[in-house]
C-alpha positions in Angstrom: 0.0 0.0 0.0 1.4 3.3 -1.0 2.2 5.9 1.7 1.3 8.8 -0.6 -2.2 9.2 0.9 -1.3 8.3 4.5 -2.6 10.6 7.2 1.0 11.7 8.1 1.6 12.8 4.5 -1.7 14.6 4.3 -0.9 16.4 7.6 2.5 17.4 6.3 1.0 18.6 3.0 -1.5 20.7 4.9 1.2 22.3 7.0 3.3 23.1 4.0 0.2 24.7 2.3 -0.5 26.8 5.4 3.1 27.8 5.6 3.1 29.0 2.0 0.0 31.1 2.7 1.6 32.6 5.8 4.8 33.3 3.9 2.7 35.2 1.3 1.5 37.6 3.9 4.7 37.8 5.9 6.0 41.3 5.8 2.7 43.0 5.1 1.8 45.8 7.6 -0.4 44.6 10.4 -1.0 48.1 11.9 -1.2 51.7 10.8 2.2 52.3 12.3 3.7 49.5 10.2 2.0 50.8 7.1 3.5 54.3 7.7 6.9 52.6 8.0 6.3 50.8 4.6 5.4 54.1 3.0 8.5 55.8 4.4 10.6 52.9 3.2 9.1 53.1 -0.3 10.1 56.8 -0.4 13.6 56.0 0.8 13.9 53.4 -2.0 12.7 56.1 -4.4 9.7 54.0 -5.4 7.5 57.0 -4.7 8.5 60.7 -4.4 8.3 62.7 -1.2 5.1 64.5 -2.3 3.3 61.2 -2.8 4.6 60.0 0.6 3.3 63.1 2.3 -0.1 62.8 0.6 -0.6 59.1 1.6 0.4 59.9 5.1 -2.1 62.9 5.0 -4.9 60.5 3.9 -4.1 58.3 6.9 -4.0 61.4 9.1 -7.5 62.4 8.1 -8.9 59.1 9.3 -7.5 59.8 12.8 -8.8 63.4 13.2 -12.1 64.9 14.2 -13.7 68.1 13.2 -12.7 69.8 16.4 -9.0 69.3 15.5 -9.0 71.5 12.4 -12.1 73.8 12.7 -11.8 77.5 12.5 -12.8 78.6 16.0 -15.9 80.7 16.7 -13.7 83.8 17.7 -12.2 83.8 14.2 -15.4 83.3 12.2 -16.2 86.3 9.9 -20.0 86.5 9.9 -22.6 88.8 8.3 -25.6 90.3 10.2 -28.8 89.4 8.5 -30.4 92.7 9.6 -27.8 94.9 7.9 -28.4 96.2 4.3 -26.3 94.3 1.7 -24.6 97.5 0.7 -23.2 97.9 4.2 -21.8 94.4 4.2 -20.0 94.6 0.8 -16.8 96.3 2.2 -16.4 93.6 4.8 -16.8 90.9 2.2 -14.3 92.5 -0.1 -11.8 92.8 2.7 -12.2 89.2 3.8 -12.1 87.9 0.3 -13.9 84.7 1.3 -16.2 82.8 -1.0 -18.7 81.9 1.7 -20.0 83.7 4.8 -22.1 82.4 7.7 -25.1 84.8 8.2 -26.3 85.4 11.8 -29.3 87.1 13.4 -28.6 87.8 17.1 -25.2 86.2 17.6 -23.0 83.4 16.3 -25.2 80.8 17.9 -28.1 81.9 15.6 -27.0 80.9 12.1 -29.6 81.9 9.5 -27.8 80.4 6.5 -24.7 80.7 4.3 -24.1 83.4 1.7 -22.1 82.6 -1.4 -20.2 85.6 -2.7 -20.8 84.5 -6.3 -24.5 84.8 -5.8 -24.1 88.5 -5.5 -22.3 88.9 -8.9 -25.5 89.6 -10.8 -26.2 92.5 -8.5 -22.9 94.4 -8.9 -24.2 96.7 -11.6 -27.3 97.7 -9.6 -27.6 100.9 -7.5 -27.0 100.2 -3.8 -30.4 101.5 -3.0 -31.9 98.7 -5.1 -30.1 95.8 -3.6 -32.4 93.1 -2.2 -32.3 92.0 1.5 -29.7 89.4 2.5 -32.3 86.8 3.1 -33.1 86.6 -0.6 -29.7 84.9 -1.2 -29.2 82.6 1.7 -28.5 78.9 1.3 -29.1 76.3 4.1 -26.4 76.0 6.7 -25.1 72.4 7.2 -24.4 71.7 10.9 -22.0 69.0 12.1 -20.8 68.0 15.7 -17.3 68.6 16.9 -16.8 64.9 17.3 -17.5 64.0 13.6 -14.6 62.1 11.9 -13.0 64.1 9.1 -13.0 61.2 6.6 -16.7 60.9 7.1 -17.3 64.6 6.6 -15.1 64.7 3.5 -17.2 62.0 2.0 -20.4 64.0 2.8 -18.8 67.1 1.3 -18.2 65.2 -1.9 -21.5 63.4 -2.1 -23.8 66.3 -1.1 -21.7 68.9 -2.9 -21.4 71.5 -0.2 -18.1 73.1 0.9 -18.7 74.6 4.4 -20.3 73.3 7.6 -21.1 75.0 10.9 -19.6 73.1 13.9 -21.6 72.8 17.2 -20.6 71.5 20.6 -22.4 69.0 22.7 -24.8 71.7 24.0 -25.7 72.9 20.5 -23.7 76.1 20.7 -21.7 77.1 17.6 -18.0 76.5 18.3 -16.6 77.1 14.8 -16.8 76.2 11.1 -15.0 73.8 8.8 -14.5 73.9 5.0 -13.6 71.2 2.5 -10.4 73.1 1.9 -9.4 72.7 5.5 -9.6 68.9 5.1 -7.9 68.8 1.7 -4.9 70.8 3.1 -4.2 68.0 5.5 -3.8 65.7 2.5 -2.1 67.8 0.0 -0.6 70.6 2.1 -1.5 74.3 2.3 -3.6 75.5 -0.7 -2.5 79.0 -1.6 -4.7 81.3 -3.7 -4.3 84.9 -4.9 -5.6 86.2 -1.6 -3.0 84.2 0.3 -0.2 85.7 -1.8 -1.5 89.2 -1.1 -1.5 88.6 2.6 2.2 88.1 2.7 2.8 91.7 1.6 3.8 93.8 4.7 2.1 96.9 3.4 -0.7 97.1 0.8 -2.4 100.3 -0.3 -6.2 100.0 -0.3 -7.2 103.6 -1.1 -5.7 107.0 -1.4 -4.9 107.4 2.3 -5.8 103.8 3.6 -3.3 100.9 3.9 -3.5 97.3 5.1 -0.4 96.5 7.2 0.8 93.3 8.7 1.3 93.7 12.5 4.6 92.0 12.3 6.0 94.6 9.8 9.4 95.7 11.1 9.3 99.2 12.6 12.2 100.3 10.5 10.4 99.3 7.3 7.2 101.0 8.5 9.1 104.2 9.3 10.8 104.3 6.0 7.7 103.5 4.0 5.6 106.3 5.6 8.4 108.7 6.4 7.6 108.6 10.2 9.8 108.1 13.2 8.3 105.7 15.7 10.8 104.8 18.4 12.4 101.5 17.7 13.4 101.2 21.3 9.8 100.8 22.3 9.0 97.8 19.9 10.4 95.9 17.0 7.2 95.9 14.9 4.4 98.3 14.2 2.0 95.8 16.0 4.1 96.2 19.2 3.7 100.0 19.0 -0.1 99.7 18.6 -0.4 97.1 21.4 1.6 99.4 23.7 -0.7 102.3 22.8 -3.9 100.4 23.5 -2.5 99.0 26.8 -4.6 95.8 26.3 -5.1 93.2 23.6 -7.5 95.0 21.2 -10.3 93.3 19.4 -11.2 93.5 15.8 -12.6 96.9 14.8 -11.0 98.9 17.7 -9.2 102.1 16.6 -6.6 104.4 18.1 -4.7 107.4 16.9 -0.9 107.3 17.4 1.3 110.3 16.2 -1.5 111.5 13.9 -2.1 108.1 12.2 -5.3 106.2 12.8 -4.8 102.4 13.4 -7.8 100.1 13.2 -7.5 96.4 14.1 -8.4 94.5 10.9 -7.6 91.0 12.2 -6.7 89.7 15.6 -7.4 86.9 18.1 -7.0 86.7 21.9 -3.2 86.3 21.6 -2.0 88.6 18.9 -2.8 91.3 16.4 -2.8 90.1 12.8 -3.4 93.0 10.5 -3.9 96.7 10.8 -5.9 99.1 8.6 -4.2 102.5 8.9 -5.4 105.9 7.7 -2.6 108.4 7.2 -3.0 112.2 7.1 -2.7 114.0 3.8 0.8 115.3 4.6 2.2 111.8 4.5 0.7 111.1 1.0 3.8 112.2 -0.9 6.2 110.4 1.5 4.5 107.0 1.3 5.9 104.9 -1.5 3.9 102.5 -3.6 
């Protein structure tokens, strides 16, 4: 009788087959940490470039984050008051250069809808007295909890074709907002547009006597540009001079006059001043350079 089909040989054959299957999967990542190591190794071997490696790791990162981790906080939300005439809101919209704005009624906990700047394009040739109320152009506001996973939200953004969501906390209060761009930047890196490029300019002229100035503009540069003589012993930047003049951390919209120049806080949070809108007297017009 042949031993080919004996139980011992069948058992040995089975073990060999299982071993082959195990060997096929040996070396495959068994955890996310191991997967990241494989991706990094692939980049080191030049199987993929560094940009691809970063993008893959960004995709993995999205799956681990929640909305609260990347949302724009409530304090930094630029909103429009539904009760104000559209003509009064246009300067704020132009200055912010956003494509979408949450519209509120009483405060930021009362979101009436989302205004898309492009919806106002047909109105630009109309007289301001003929502009319709803001409510005629509102779109529904999408609300998501802080705890929502980013990969789930990204899928909803894609399927339902919206680009902004209002974020609420466990008590239903508005805690911030999130956009599809915020999520995509985790995957592909910072997305810069024309407005981002303008923001890196230290000094930008807005009107004949009005300028937008970065608070971190060196004081020497500010003095030379406007032909003034702020004391460089008091601060290194123009923002430091303005902060010292206020004596407290000013909020957006607060104004103060220093040496004949009006400074208005254009952008700030509870830690620092971001941008200043300054109005210079006529006597400085010739001295300021373009």
